[in-house]
C-alpha positions in Angstrom: 18.8 11.1 -5.3 17.2 11.3 -8.7 15.1 8.8 -10.7 14.5 8.6 -14.4 11.8 6.4 -15.9 13.4 4.5 -18.9 10.4 2.4 -19.9 6.8 2.4 -18.9 4.3 -0.1 -20.4 0.8 -1.1 -19.5 0.1 -4.9 -19.0 -3.7 -5.1 -19.3 -3.7 -8.9 -18.8 -2.2 -8.7 -15.3 -3.7 -5.3 -14.4 -0.4 -3.5 -13.8 2.2 -1.1 -15.2 5.7 -2.4 -15.7 8.3 0.3 -15.2 12.1 0.2 -15.8 14.0 3.0 -14.1 17.5 4.5 -13.5 18.3 5.9 -10.0 21.3 8.2 -9.6 22.6 8.6 -6.0 25.6 9.4 -3.9 26.9 6.8 -1.4 25.5 3.2 -0.9 22.8 1.7 -3.1 19.4 3.0 -1.8 17.2 0.5 -0.1 13.9 -0.7 -1.6 11.7 1.5 0.5 13.5 4.7 -0.8 13.3 3.5 -4.4 9.6 2.6 -4.0 8.9 6.1 -2.6 10.8 7.7 -5.6 8.8 5.6 -8.1 5.6 6.5 -6.3 6.4 10.2 -6.3 7.4 10.1 -10.0 4.3 8.3 -11.2 1.8 9.7 -8.6 0.5 6.4 -7.3 -0.3 4.8 -4.0 2.9 3.3 -2.4 1.0 0.2 -1.4 0.5 -0.7 -5.0 4.2 -0.4 -6.0 6.5 -3.5 -5.9 10.2 -3.1 -6.7 11.4 -6.2 -8.5 15.1 -5.8 -8.6 17.8 -3.2 -8.3 21.2 -3.8 -10.0 24.2 -1.5 -9.6 27.3 -1.9 -11.8 30.6 -1.8 -9.8 32.0 1.6 -9.2 29.0 3.6 -10.7 26.7 5.8 -8.6 23.6 4.7 -10.5 21.4 1.6 -10.5 18.9 0.2 -12.9 15.8 -1.6 -11.7 12.2 -2.6 -12.4 9.0 -2.0 -10.6 5.4 -3.1 -11.0 2.5 -0.8 -10.2 -0.8 -2.7 -9.6 -4.2 -1.2 -10.1 -5.6 -2.9 -7.0 -4.3 -4.4 -3.8 -5.9 -7.7 -4.9 -3.7 -7.8 -8.1 -0.6 -7.5 -6.0 -1.3 -11.0 -4.5 0.0 -12.6 -7.7 3.5 -11.5 -6.8 6.0 -14.2 -5.6 6.2 -14.5 -1.8 9.9 -13.7 -1.5 9.4 -10.5 -3.5 6.6 -9.4 -1.1 8.8 -10.4 1.8 11.5 -8.1 0.6 9.0 -5.3 0.2 7.7 -5.7 3.8 11.2 -6.0 5.3 10.8 -9.7 6.4 13.6 -11.0 4.2 15.6 -13.6 6.0 13.2 -14.3 8.7 12.4 -18.0 8.6 9.0 -19.4 9.5 9.1 -21.5 12.6 9.0 -25.1 11.8 7.7 -27.9 14.0 9.9 -30.7 15.2 11.1 -33.1 12.6 9.3 -36.4 12.6 11.2 -39.2 14.3 13.0 -41.5 11.9 11.8 -45.1 11.9 14.3 -47.9 12.3 14.6 -50.1 9.2 12.8 -53.4 9.5 14.9 -56.5 9.4 13.9 -59.3 7.0 14.5 -62.9 8.0 16.5 -65.0 5.5 14.4 -67.7 3.8 14.8 -71.2 5.3 16.9 -73.6 3.3 15.2 -76.6 1.8 16.6 -80.1 2.4 
């Protein structure tokens, strides 16, 4: 498996590097952890600071394009969306346990107004 950095730009406002990459591989599309490790090795950064945003593979081609964000601090990583961080931590698809649904109230009946004579 080989990775090539296509674009690497610094986002000073958000305190991160935004990287676009191309991964060439044999077999199935590599999982996020493998891709994160490849990005980490290529850029020489801490793997805890790398977030892989998406990986897209055209049909029938043994390469995939994707994007990753490399934060300067662990604090900066907190601005990522929850579902992206859930993918990174391998908790995708695990639902939070919800309490029992509140009981539905029966509709109140209104009395018809009395007729005047």
